[in-house]
VOGU-3710 file (C-alpha; in Angstrom, 3 decimals, decimal comma):
1> xxxxxxxxxx> 178,802/89,591/-34,834  175,658/89,548/-36,901  173,289/86,629/-37,168  174,622/85,923/-40,635  178,188/85,931/-39,277  177,251/83,548/-36,478  175,215/81,235/-38,687  177,877/80,889/-41,218  180,591/80,323/-38,654  178,427/77,666/-36,879
11> xxxxxxxxxx> 177,839/75,847/-40,225  181,537/75,926/-41,182  182,668/74,753/-37,818  180,119/71,937/-37,904  181,294/70,830/-41,381  184,931/70,979/-40,162  184,225/68,824/-37,030  182,114/66,403/-39,045  184,778/66,041/-41,722  187,528/65,263/-39,126
21> xxxxxxxxxx> 185,485/62,737/-37,212  184,055/60,980/-40,258  187,471/61,118/-42,042  189,123/59,608/-38,963  186,591/56,771/-38,914  187,006/56,089/-42,580  190,784/55,972/-42,257  190,587/53,718/-39,228  188,424/51,308/-41,073  190,781/51,444/-44,185
31> xxxxxxxxxx> 193,679/50,683/-41,865  191,991/47,621/-40,494  191,511/49,081/-36,994  187,715/48,447/-37,036  187,660/44,745/-37,745  185,304/43,941/-34,798  181,784/44,834/-35,972  180,888/46,259/-32,640  183,905/48,588/-32,578  183,131/49,639/-36,194
41> xxxxxxxxxx> 179,465/50,432/-35,326  180,456/52,421/-32,328  183,179/54,358/-34,194  180,817/55,288/-37,012  178,089/56,324/-34,616  180,483/58,630/-32,731  181,751/60,027/-36,106  178,164/60,741/-37,316  176,790/62,195/-34,118  180,022/63,724/-32,646
51> xxxxxxxxxx> 179,994/66,865/-34,683  176,597/67,889/-33,394  177,861/67,561/-29,737  181,274/69,268/-30,329  179,774/72,062/-32,402  177,148/72,651/-29,630  179,930/72,848/-27,086  181,667/75,394/-29,218  178,710/77,793/-29,362  176,754/77,083/-26,209
61> xxxxxxxxxx> 176,228/78,821/-23,951  176,075/81,333/-26,692  178,793/83,898/-26,185  179,895/86,729/-28,402  182,124/85,277/-31,084  185,574/84,685/-29,483  187,914/87,577/-30,225  191,279/86,587/-31,748  194,296/86,583/-29,323  196,324/89,741/-28,894
71> xxxxxxxxxx> 199,330/88,512/-30,770  197,414/87,459/-33,813  195,241/89,280/-36,316  192,025/90,773/-34,888  189,223/92,803/-36,218  187,217/95,635/-35,040  183,667/96,465/-36,216  180,529/98,508/-35,630  177,379/99,962/-37,351  177,654/100,494/-41,083
81> xxxxxxxxxx> 174,766/102,755/-41,235  176,851/105,605/-39,877  179,558/105,450/-42,447  180,640/109,114/-42,863  182,824/108,755/-46,027  180,950/111,503/-47,694  181,449/113,822/-44,741  184,223/116,427/-44,462  187,881/115,029/-44,322  188,007/115,426/-40,568
91> xxxxxxxxxx> 185,736/112,390/-40,244  186,870/108,909/-41,244  184,897/105,670/-41,621  185,913/103,625/-38,584  185,614/100,055/-37,410  183,354/100,770/-34,518  180,923/102,305/-36,986  180,726/99,303/-39,275  180,375/95,632/-39,190  183,282/93,567/-40,324
101> xxxxxxxxxx> 183,642/91,986/-43,747  185,471/88,870/-44,564  188,845/89,192/-42,881  191,892/87,733/-44,694  195,347/88,614/-43,376  197,584/90,061/-46,116  200,948/88,432/-46,673  203,923/90,403/-45,601  205,372/92,593/-48,231  208,078/90,987/-50,191
111> xxxxxxxxxx> 210,566/93,592/-51,230  213,251/93,127/-53,809  216,436/91,860/-52,516  218,435/95,016/-52,940  215,983/97,320/-50,992  217,696/98,640/-47,965  216,259/100,239/-44,817  215,206/103,811/-45,278  216,032/106,433/-42,752  214,960/109,972/-42,291
121> xxxxxxxxxx> 215,068/111,912/-45,621  213,892/115,356/-46,769  210,256/115,368/-47,734  211,184/116,957/-51,184  213,921/114,461/-52,102  214,379/114,111/-55,790  212,659/111,278/-57,498  213,924/111,930/-61,023  216,131/108,858/-61,423  214,780/106,606/-58,610
131> xxxxxxxxxx> 213,317/103,267/-59,728  209,918/102,354/-58,162  210,207/99,130/-56,179  206,646/98,505/-55,510  203,237/99,129/-57,134  201,581/101,903/-55,173  198,103/100,492/-55,971  198,959/96,932/-54,810  196,117/96,333/-52,412  196,030/92,599/-51,778
141> xxxxxxxxxx> 192,971/91,358/-49,975  190,026/88,985/-50,384  186,733/90,668/-49,943  183,679/88,414/-49,559  180,496/90,347/-49,974  177,526/89,720/-47,852  175,442/87,926/-50,438  178,071/85,106/-50,754  177,673/84,320/-47,000  173,975/84,369/-47,268
151> xxxxxxxxxx> 174,154/82,273/-50,476  176,118/79,567/-48,778  173,666/79,389/-45,932  170,723/79,389/-48,275  172,211/76,600/-50,429  172,849/74,525/-47,259  169,314/75,192/-46,146  167,939/74,172/-49,557  169,842/70,883/-49,630  168,855/70,174/-46,033
161> xxxxxxxxxx> 165,221/71,084/-46,683  165,037/68,698/-49,643  166,543/65,905/-47,583  164,071/66,703/-44,790  161,070/66,545/-47,218  162,383/63,138/-48,451  162,642/61,895/-44,891  159,235/63,088/-44,081  157,844/61,369/-47,134  159,522/58,178/-45,969
171> xxxxxxxxxx> 157,893/58,483/-42,628  154,485/58,946/-44,318  155,125/55,831/-46,470  155,969/53,788/-43,388  152,753/55,029/-41,747  150,768/54,203/-44,910  152,372/50,685/-44,989  151,381/49,993/-41,450  147,826/51,343/-41,855  147,248/49,203/-45,026
181> xxxxxxxxxx> 148,690/46,009/-43,498  146,689/43,375/-41,677  147,329/41,755/-38,317  148,242/38,066/-38,374  145,950/35,623/-36,475  147,169/34,655/-33,041  147,303/30,936/-34,074  149,236/31,597/-37,271  152,570/29,733/-37,420  154,687/32,916/-37,714
191> xxxxxxxxxx> 152,995/34,288/-34,513  154,029/31,075/-32,635  157,619/31,305/-34,072  157,699/34,965/-32,984  156,680/34,346/-29,395  159,233/31,552/-29,028  162,074/33,686/-30,487  161,099/36,759/-28,602  161,404/34,907/-25,333  165,003/33,945/-26,327
201> xxxxxxxxxx> 165,822/37,566/-26,698  164,077/38,589/-23,442  161,420/40,625/-25,333  157,675/40,698/-25,376  156,316/39,153/-28,629  156,181/41,698/-31,308  152,982/42,377/-33,268  153,191/40,701/-36,705  151,445/42,334/-39,664  151,114/41,275/-43,289
211> xxxxxxxxxx> 151,188/43,269/-46,443  150,743/41,899/-50,008  152,754/44,715/-51,804  156,045/44,523/-50,068  158,949/42,425/-51,060  160,893/42,029/-47,879  160,260/41,601/-44,275  160,886/44,729/-42,193  161,110/45,847/-38,652  159,066/49,065/-38,087
221> xxxxxxxxxx> 159,434/51,935/-35,685  157,289/51,225/-32,644  158,238/47,468/-32,427  156,101/45,801/-35,108  157,344/43,305/-37,745  155,823/43,588/-41,238  155,822/40,542/-43,320  155,189/40,141/-47,073  152,338/37,839/-47,960  154,544/35,298/-49,581
231> xxxxxxxxxx> 156,537/34,884/-46,397  153,556/33,343/-44,456  153,625/30,349/-46,791  157,409/29,655/-46,375  158,659/26,500/-44,599  158,927/26,719/-40,812  162,716/26,823/-40,829  162,819/29,913/-43,153  160,053/31,613/-41,223  161,948/31,245/-38,047
241> xxxxxxxxxx> 165,112/32,544/-39,762  163,489/35,750/-41,063  161,727/36,295/-37,705  164,891/35,780/-35,783  166,572/38,385/-37,987  163,687/40,890/-37,604  163,340/40,371/-33,816  167,169/40,846/-33,414  166,675/44,296/-35,141  163,983/45,096/-32,431
251> xxxxxxxxxx> 166,319/43,780/-29,684  169,078/46,172/-30,929  166,606/48,985/-31,319  167,726/49,357/-34,900  164,507/51,095/-36,131  165,051/53,876/-33,631  168,729/54,077/-34,478  168,042/54,219/-38,227  165,666/57,181/-37,636  168,279/58,952/-35,544
261> xxxxxxxxxx> 170,961/58,299/-38,085  168,811/59,722/-40,866  168,113/62,816/-38,793  171,745/63,326/-38,076  172,375/63,018/-41,736  170,087/66,013/-42,586  172,517/68,784/-41,875  175,214/66,752/-43,635  173,237/65,811/-46,776  175,857/67,254/-48,949
271> xxxxxxxxxx> 178,654/65,333/-47,268  179,673/62,085/-49,015  181,285/60,641/-45,938  178,105/61,194/-43,899  176,173/59,068/-46,368  178,971/56,443/-46,272  178,650/56,438/-42,483  174,867/55,794/-42,617  175,268/53,026/-45,221  177,986/51,373/-43,129
281> xxxxxxxxxx> 175,905/51,608/-39,911  172,921/49,951/-41,714  175,129/47,336/-43,239  176,741/46,534/-39,767  173,224/46,316/-38,274  172,168/43,695/-40,875  175,383/41,668/-40,377  174,797/41,763/-36,605  171,207/40,504/-36,966  172,293/37,857/-39,410
291> xxxxxxxxxx> 174,760/36,572/-36,683  171,955/36,608/-34,014  169,754/34,543/-36,382  172,424/32,047/-37,032  173,099/31,738/-33,280  169,416/31,026/-32,624  168,987/28,569/-35,565  172,406/26,850/-35,428  172,796/27,202/-39,259  172,924/30,098/-41,714
301> xxxxxxxxxx> 171,340/28,186/-44,618  167,643/28,837/-43,722  168,304/32,592/-43,494  170,323/32,560/-46,777  167,337/30,843/-48,501  165,021/33,471/-47,100  167,383/36,297/-48,404  167,381/34,578/-51,806  163,602/34,452/-51,764  163,431/38,173/-51,001
311> xxxxxxxxxx> 165,565/38,849/-54,009  163,375/36,659/-56,141  160,327/38,659/-55,207  161,939/42,015/-55,364  164,120/41,927/-58,375  167,382/43,825/-58,520  166,399/46,279/-55,723  163,941/45,802/-52,902  161,191/48,499/-52,950  160,740/49,687/-49,385
321> xxxxxxxxxx> 160,849/53,026/-47,493  164,455/53,850/-46,418  163,455/54,234/-42,824  162,194/50,580/-42,738  164,769/48,153/-41,407  164,231/45,708/-44,353  165,939/42,356/-44,324  166,822/42,578/-48,036  167,680/46,025/-49,418  170,171/46,561/-52,250
331> xxxxxxxxxx> 170,921/43,390/-54,164  174,791/43,685/-53,815  174,996/43,520/-50,081  172,342/40,875/-49,873  174,359/38,732/-52,237  177,444/39,182/-49,986  175,377/38,234/-46,892  173,989/35,084/-48,694  177,565/34,048/-49,542  178,722/34,468/-46,039
341> xxxxxxxxxx> 175,752/32,512/-44,630  176,189/29,613/-47,117  179,955/29,419/-46,709  179,529/29,535/-42,891  181,701/32,592/-42,687  182,559/33,211/-38,992  179,756/35,362/-37,451  179,576/36,470/-33,916  176,622/38,313/-32,251  178,856/38,984/-29,218
351> xxxxxxxxxx> 178,447/42,692/-28,203  181,178/44,956/-26,794  181,947/44,688/-23,161  180,912/47,524/-20,833  184,664/48,325/-20,288  185,039/48,881/-24,054  181,901/51,106/-24,291  183,262/53,154/-21,312  186,653/53,595/-22,956  185,027/54,572/-26,258
361> xxxxxxxxxx> 182,678/57,013/-24,615  185,584/58,557/-22,688  187,547/58,927/-25,899  184,428/60,500/-27,607  184,033/62,947/-24,693  187,608/63,988/-24,889  187,199/64,610/-28,660  184,014/66,567/-28,091  185,871/68,743/-25,488  188,960/69,177/-27,772
371> xxxxxxxxxx> 187,136/69,761/-31,061  185,596/73,088/-30,022  189,136/74,376/-30,022  188,859/74,003/-33,856  186,393/76,528/-35,125  185,880/78,470/-38,302  185,245/82,108/-37,523  184,028/84,105/-40,393  183,157/87,789/-40,542  180,847/87,717/-43,532
381> xxxxxxxxxx> 180,600/91,014/-45,416  177,449/92,668/-44,375  174,878/94,316/-46,605  175,839/97,904/-45,955  173,942/100,847/-47,158  174,618/101,723/-50,843  176,888/98,679/-51,258  179,504/99,664/-48,658  181,921/97,396/-47,025  184,722/97,426/-44,455
391> xxxxxxxxxx> 187,752/95,334/-43,756  190,107/95,965/-40,822  192,992/93,729/-40,126  196,050/94,255/-37,766  198,446/92,566/-35,518  198,754/93,681/-31,894  202,186/95,050/-32,401  201,032/97,472/-34,906  203,741/96,443/-37,468  201,282/95,123/-39,958
401> xxxxxxxxxx> 197,977/96,773/-40,742  195,299/96,660/-43,412  192,252/98,797/-43,475  189,689/99,251/-46,331  186,381/100,807/-46,328  183,881/101,906/-49,020  180,443/103,525/-49,118  178,498/105,491/-51,699  181,438/105,431/-54,181  183,948/106,795/-51,626
411> xxxxxxxxxx> 186,661/104,671/-50,156  189,739/104,588/-48,083  192,541/101,989/-47,990  195,547/101,836/-45,686  198,248/99,230/-45,869  201,128/99,099/-43,492  204,075/96,667/-43,328  206,906/97,052/-40,901  208,019/99,956/-38,641  207,007/103,390/-39,847
421> xxxxxxxxxx> 207,809/106,709/-37,949  205,919/109,996/-38,297  206,911/113,558/-37,495  205,528/115,302/-34,417  203,014/117,239/-36,394  201,720/114,005/-38,074  201,889/115,400/-41,639  204,608/113,125/-42,965  206,553/109,891/-42,678  210,084/110,431/-41,362
431> xxxxxxxxxx> 211,419/106,902/-40,921  210,984/103,372/-42,260  212,220/100,122/-40,870  213,880/97,512/-42,970  211,452/96,486/-45,750  208,716/98,703/-44,346  206,179/100,550/-46,403  202,927/102,497/-45,960  200,297/102,773/-48,593  197,341/105,011/-48,473
441> xxxxxxxxxx> 194,485/105,231/-51,139  191,464/107,457/-50,786  188,549/108,281/-53,205  186,611/111,301/-52,281  184,246/113,501/-54,349  185,252/111,549/-57,434  189,102/111,972/-57,013  191,361/109,103/-56,109  194,642/109,946/-54,435  197,191/107,253/-53,635
451> xxxxxxxxxx> 200,632/107,438/-51,950  203,200/104,834/-51,100  206,025/105,386/-48,778  208,888/102,855/-49,274  212,578/102,727/-49,071  215,054/102,797/-51,782  218,908/102,984/-51,265  218,392/104,274/-47,764  215,932/107,059/-48,635  212,208/107,460/-48,267
461> xxxxxxxxxx> 210,462/107,494/-51,645  206,916/108,926/-51,965  205,024/107,550/-54,906  201,981/109,789/-55,380  199,234/109,339/-57,852  195,967/111,264/-58,603  193,217/109,205/-60,484  195,885/106,716/-61,414  198,444/109,183/-62,895  201,826/109,534/-61,309
471> xxxxxxxxxx> 202,371/113,166/-60,170  204,577/115,242/-57,968  203,577/115,557/-54,276  202,605/119,181/-54,626  201,116/121,648/-52,114  197,582/120,171/-52,671  198,887/116,635/-52,208  200,691/117,638/-48,995  197,504/119,254/-47,694  195,567/116,131/-48,359
481> xxxxxxxxxx> 198,228/114,015/-46,716  198,338/116,341/-43,586  194,577/116,093/-43,182  194,507/112,285/-43,693  197,413/111,246/-41,597  196,089/112,272/-38,108  192,692/110,662/-38,571  194,219/107,538/-40,013  196,679/107,290/-37,053  193,845/107,899/-34,534
491> xxxxxxxxxx> 191,512/105,176/-35,883  193,993/102,584/-36,966  196,146/102,488/-33,783  199,273/102,718/-35,966  202,172/103,974/-33,880  199,835/104,217/-30,865  202,601/103,783/-28,266  204,728/106,709/-29,576  201,717/108,814/-30,487  200,012/108,362/-27,106
501> xxxxxxxxxx> 203,186/109,416/-25,280  203,376/112,519/-27,445  199,878/113,540/-26,284  200,860/112,840/-22,742  204,051/114,967/-23,056  202,010/117,867/-24,548  198,961/117,968/-22,395  199,049/115,171/-19,902  196,283/112,633/-19,308  193,635/115,069/-20,229
511> xxxxxxxxxx> 195,076/115,493/-23,698  195,192/111,836/-24,346  191,756/111,293/-22,911  190,341/113,873/-25,319  191,979/112,107/-28,216  190,693/108,738/-27,179  187,194/110,349/-27,009  187,455/110,905/-30,723  188,439/107,234/-31,605  185,665/105,029/-32,948
521> xxxxxxxxxx> 187,856/101,868/-33,392  187,721/99,434/-30,551  191,081/98,245/-31,303  192,671/101,720/-31,410  190,850/102,839/-28,305  192,197/99,869/-26,377  195,650/100,497/-27,538  195,531/104,246/-26,418  193,947/103,288/-23,156  196,817/100,855/-22,484
531> xxxxxxxxxx> 199,264/103,702/-23,106  197,320/105,968/-20,808  197,095/103,485/-17,916  200,738/102,475/-18,262  202,297/105,859/-18,465  200,480/108,167/-16,029  198,808/108,085/-12,681  195,199/109,041/-13,016  193,271/111,100/-10,445  189,664/110,302/-9,618
541> xxxxxxxxxx> 188,115/112,372/-12,342  190,534/111,020/-15,006  189,993/107,468/-13,987  186,237/108,046/-14,276  186,642/109,467/-17,715  188,963/106,622/-18,841  186,573/104,003/-17,565  183,666/105,600/-19,393  185,651/105,414/-22,563  186,507/101,791/-21,864
551> xxxxxxxxxx> 182,843/101,010/-21,266  182,071/102,477/-24,783  184,185/99,750/-26,375  181,997/97,247/-28,066  184,467/94,387/-28,345  184,557/92,175/-25,233  188,137/91,142/-26,118  189,364/94,689/-26,341  187,480/95,919/-23,324  188,877/93,057/-21,201
561> xxxxxxxxxx> 192,482/94,042/-22,259  191,910/97,688/-21,505  190,519/96,955/-18,022  193,306/94,444/-17,363  195,864/97,233/-18,241  194,129/99,443/-15,579  194,503/96,655/-12,945  198,143/96,024/-13,915  199,323/99,640/-14,326  197,373/101,796/-11,908
571> xxxxxxxxxx> 197,793/101,743/-8,117  194,102/101,360/-7,403  192,373/101,627/-4,107  189,447/99,249/-3,367  186,975/101,869/-4,302  188,786/102,399/-7,587  188,897/98,692/-8,115  185,073/98,618/-7,624  184,794/101,214/-10,525  186,852/99,134/-12,772
581> xxxxxxxxxx> 184,854/95,932/-11,867  181,574/97,846/-12,432  182,755/98,638/-15,958  183,562/94,953/-16,431  179,872/94,031/-15,973  179,282/95,288/-19,482  181,457/92,463/-20,877  179,006/89,953/-22,490  181,434/87,136/-23,123  181,649/84,681/-20,265
591> xxxxxxxxxx> 185,176/83,788/-21,324  186,512/87,312/-21,457  184,882/88,265/-18,165  186,288/85,127/-16,473  189,691/85,891/-17,837  189,522/89,463/-16,279  188,028/88,384/-12,938  190,609/85,532/-12,700  193,376/87,977/-13,468  192,013/90,272/-10,823
601> xxxxxxxxxx> 192,056/87,475/-8,281  195,641/86,606/-9,196  196,998/90,130/-8,851  194,701/92,047/-6,395  193,175/91,474/-3,031  189,422/90,845/-3,273  188,359/92,927/-0,190  186,769/96,044/0,930  184,743/97,852/-1,637  186,095/95,636/-4,456
611> xxxxxxxxxx> 184,488/92,559/-2,832  180,788/93,247/-3,577  181,739/94,682/-7,087  183,767/91,502/-7,809  180,771/89,404/-6,690  178,288/91,361/-8,895  180,587/90,989/-11,948  180,908/87,326/-11,307  177,107/86,885/-10,949  176,805/87,890/-14,654
621> xxxxxxxxxx> 178,694/84,854/-15,765  176,319/82,252/-17,093  178,739/79,481/-17,793  179,313/77,078/-14,851  182,700/76,278/-16,363  183,938/79,829/-16,463  182,349/80,558/-12,964  184,429/77,679/-11,579  187,628/78,907/-13,277  187,225/82,239/-11,498
631> xxxxxxxxxx> 186,485/80,808/-8,138  189,460/78,391/-8,239  191,674/81,326/-9,169  190,371/83,211/-6,065  190,893/80,242/-3,900  194,399/79,527/-5,246  195,523/83,120/-5,032  193,713/84,210/-1,955  195,541/82,253/0,750  196,801/85,504/2,183
641> xxxxxxxxxx> 193,422/87,247/1,895  191,196/86,688/4,872  187,909/85,183/3,872  188,787/84,611/0,101  187,843/81,025/0,197  184,661/81,832/2,077  183,667/84,378/-0,583  184,374/81,815/-3,254  182,234/79,216/-1,557  179,310/81,650/-1,114
651> xxxxxxxxxx> 179,518/82,508/-4,849  179,677/78,808/-5,708  175,953/78,604/-4,741  175,278/80,076/-8,228  176,899/77,056/-10,011  174,222/74,696/-11,365  176,553/71,898/-12,463  177,239/69,330/-9,837  180,596/68,505/-11,415  181,861/72,149/-11,537
661> xxxxxxxxxx> 180,582/72,717/-7,968  182,469/69,738/-6,676  185,587/71,038/-8,356  185,287/74,255/-6,338  184,548/72,428/-3,175  187,685/70,260/-3,631  189,753/73,389/-4,289  188,425/75,053/-1,162  188,598/72,012/1,141  192,046/72,775/2,670
671> xxxxxxxxxx> 190,841/76,330/3,625  188,000/75,049/5,781  190,478/74,446/8,588  191,041/78,228/8,852  187,796/79,177/10,547  184,283/77,873/11,283  182,687/80,381/8,870  184,569/78,913/5,852  183,684/75,422/7,010  179,980/76,430/7,298
681> xxxxxxxxxx> 180,056/78,054/3,755  181,572/74,889/2,366  178,912/72,584/3,934  176,104/74,880/2,618  177,642/74,798/-0,880  177,861/70,917/-0,694  174,156/70,812/0,148  173,473/72,091/-3,422  174,938/68,991/-4,984  172,268/66,767/-6,384
691> xxxxxxxxxx> 174,568/63,850/-7,633  175,269/61,405/-4,896  178,633/60,518/-6,644  179,682/64,187/-6,705  178,609/64,745/-3,131  180,596/61,727/-1,961  183,681/62,971/-3,915  183,470/66,401/-2,340  182,931/65,087/1,209  185,901/62,663/0,778
701> xxxxxxxxxx> 188,132/65,538/-0,401  187,028/67,554/2,571  187,918/64,746/4,971  191,377/64,136/3,301  192,362/67,799/3,116  193,654/68,010/6,642  193,108/67,216/10,231  189,561/66,136/11,073  188,191/67,584/14,334  184,825/66,944/15,912
711> xxxxxxxxxx> 183,023/69,929/14,352  184,226/69,009/10,832  183,308/65,366/11,332  179,774/66,438/12,609  179,390/68,644/9,596  180,149/65,668/7,318  177,762/63,383/8,995  175,009/66,020/8,790  175,822/66,704/5,065  175,774/62,991/4,519
721> xxxxxxxxxx> 172,038/62,898/5,174  171,548/64,312/1,584  173,306/61,395/-0,007  170,723/58,805/-1,035  173,042/56,145/-2,234  173,975/53,535/0,420  177,205/52,795/-1,446  178,262/56,377/-1,655  177,390/57,045/1,948  179,369/54,058/3,063
731> xxxxxxxxxx> 182,471/55,373/1,131  182,252/58,544/3,018  181,797/56,913/6,374  184,838/54,623/5,807  186,975/57,597/4,878  185,654/59,604/7,857  186,314/56,625/10,293  189,915/56,605/9,099  190,507/60,276/9,937  188,150/61,356/12,742
741> xxxxxxxxxx> 189,128/61,661/16,427  188,144/59,043/18,980  185,203/60,903/20,518  182,442/58,836/22,116  179,596/61,217/21,086  181,035/61,526/17,512  181,212/57,670/17,274  177,572/57,393/18,279  176,567/59,899/15,620  178,617/57,865/13,111
751> xxxxxxxxxx> 176,813/54,613/14,148  173,402/56,436/13,803  174,366/57,531/10,272  175,424/53,884/9,471  172,118/52,506/10,719  170,289/54,243/7,925  172,185/52,003/5,277  171,478/48,508/4,066  172,864/45,625/5,943  175,979/45,051/3,941
761> xxxxxxxxxx> 176,897/48,755/3,592  176,216/49,282/7,344  178,433/46,347/8,221  181,258/47,593/6,067  180,953/51,149/7,584  180,891/50,051/11,197  183,768/47,717/10,521  185,888/50,834/9,715  185,442/51,861/13,364  187,511/48,887/14,502
771> xxxxxx> 190,606/50,960/14,661  189,280/52,753/17,778  188,749/49,356/19,583  192,098/48,111/18,431  193,720/51,105/20,027  192,009/50,335/23,299
//
């Protein structure tokens, strides 16, 4: 996938995730589910920032764009600069020679109700009175040229750039206001009020500054409060009200949140719901600070009078930089706030409990993990030489296929629907399934030839046209068809199963290998390799040739499935397995490689010459998540393979994530009872965990996985020395005391470990040893 493809896919996926999250928050608010201001604020923040997280999880660590599953439409692609459409007929523009354009699956052909299945019919069957049931030039597809993908990205970049410039200008305006303002004297009444109110919030007194040109008090990034000149002459009650409101903003860190919210808005500048989210968050912040001020003052009237004074000085709209947390912004919301304050509308500054925060963050994390399953994958049409383009769409069963390519005025289009059978010489169609049809259109050297094979009244009908004119399929037409069909079948993978078996019947594996060597399409090459692996036993030389051809496949998805076919179909020695695994190292996608290695671990014994090859391939996986998946598969399926768990634990040293490493250790914990080498590997891997919590979870899993003898318990106590938290260490000791044997030396080591803890934790740990004394 090109950078343009990846960029557009990333952008569209981000927009999709943002729309889902923001739409969910909007609907929840409309349904009355966000009545609590704290819940509403948390929901809108998750909606605004969540798409950045979920999209990041979708594309990082950056893999090759995920290939589509085998039973759905997939695409093959390559280098357009090598399009050989102007070359002799023996060569065909192929997917592995060109990048993919926009891929849109064609709808299945809808044949007329009276059209019956066509069976074998003579090639020269009369067509004199046969009605045509389909348009031979009906090529249905949506082709998106490269400039459109680039234009979408450019338009987004322009909108985002303009918004970024506006945000930067607001930052400069804030800086200018601060620079032009003066510091209030330490003995000024507002300064005394600020010191008293700040103590109530548990804050240091904020610096107060004064500016004659502003119309509203505002909290600035950095912790300062900027007052208009007229505010210094207000009565004490109103001064305390406005200062309580602004200090509440500082207590809630609203200036920082406002800046973060505006930054999150930049890539969504075009999205109306994103703007709505920012407005709601800023409105909720003002309401929360009003509630704090009322709580401090005991009445909302002084703050209402202060807001009214702000409107008097500002007119219909307060003039202030958008990044400033101004007490009086738009007139409409301010009037609403004044009404609430004067009517003593119930207001509560109570924040959400930690339990609610934890629940919300858990749900947000679940959404962030689930949303990457929703992605927009676009293959934007590339800027091919001389305006060329390629589209290649198929399903894995080969019953539906669409191929279109163009370059330098020459083009080829193939459209297949349903089951189509070809003769042994590959010069003609000899059978059609119910509703099936095959359509080929080629323009070469200024001449356009098109043929449509479809069934009418149980016969195969061949509609043939030259430059749009219907004509008889004469000798010249048959010669064109005989030359076109073999290369079309080779590159498209149409009828690959039957065609591959024909090659095997004629010349064995060598004949099919020679044919595969001519294929440029990743998809077709994989299909023929699957036929090869499944239908013949390869000798050493043939396997080497087959793996070389597999290694030439550019698509990680197709290469993985071809190698998986080799594992499933061939009786491979450990040396042969090592050859297959060495080829797998060329797979760039962590997901595809993990799928292959996990499948290997499920179906093969990882031992002998295959073991180091498997480890080398696994070492190329950069994702801790995929690394862990493979190791868990090896542990789960290697119970009958000596040393499988030890191999997995040694490989686990390459996992950087404490969470993923702990998951592997928990999976391998039962296997540590098998031999001391596995236990040693487990304890060494556990030493790589930096998190005390994850370390404790792993050690407890080890203890509870089976009988605990003296060596295992000693190993746990040694490993416990790397746990810095007294609480986590005590949890491990309590679990160990419940399972360890009654051994005097071991108990003394236990007490020595407990003595490193604080008094309370030590007492709880040593209390767990009471079971031994009760037994005595």
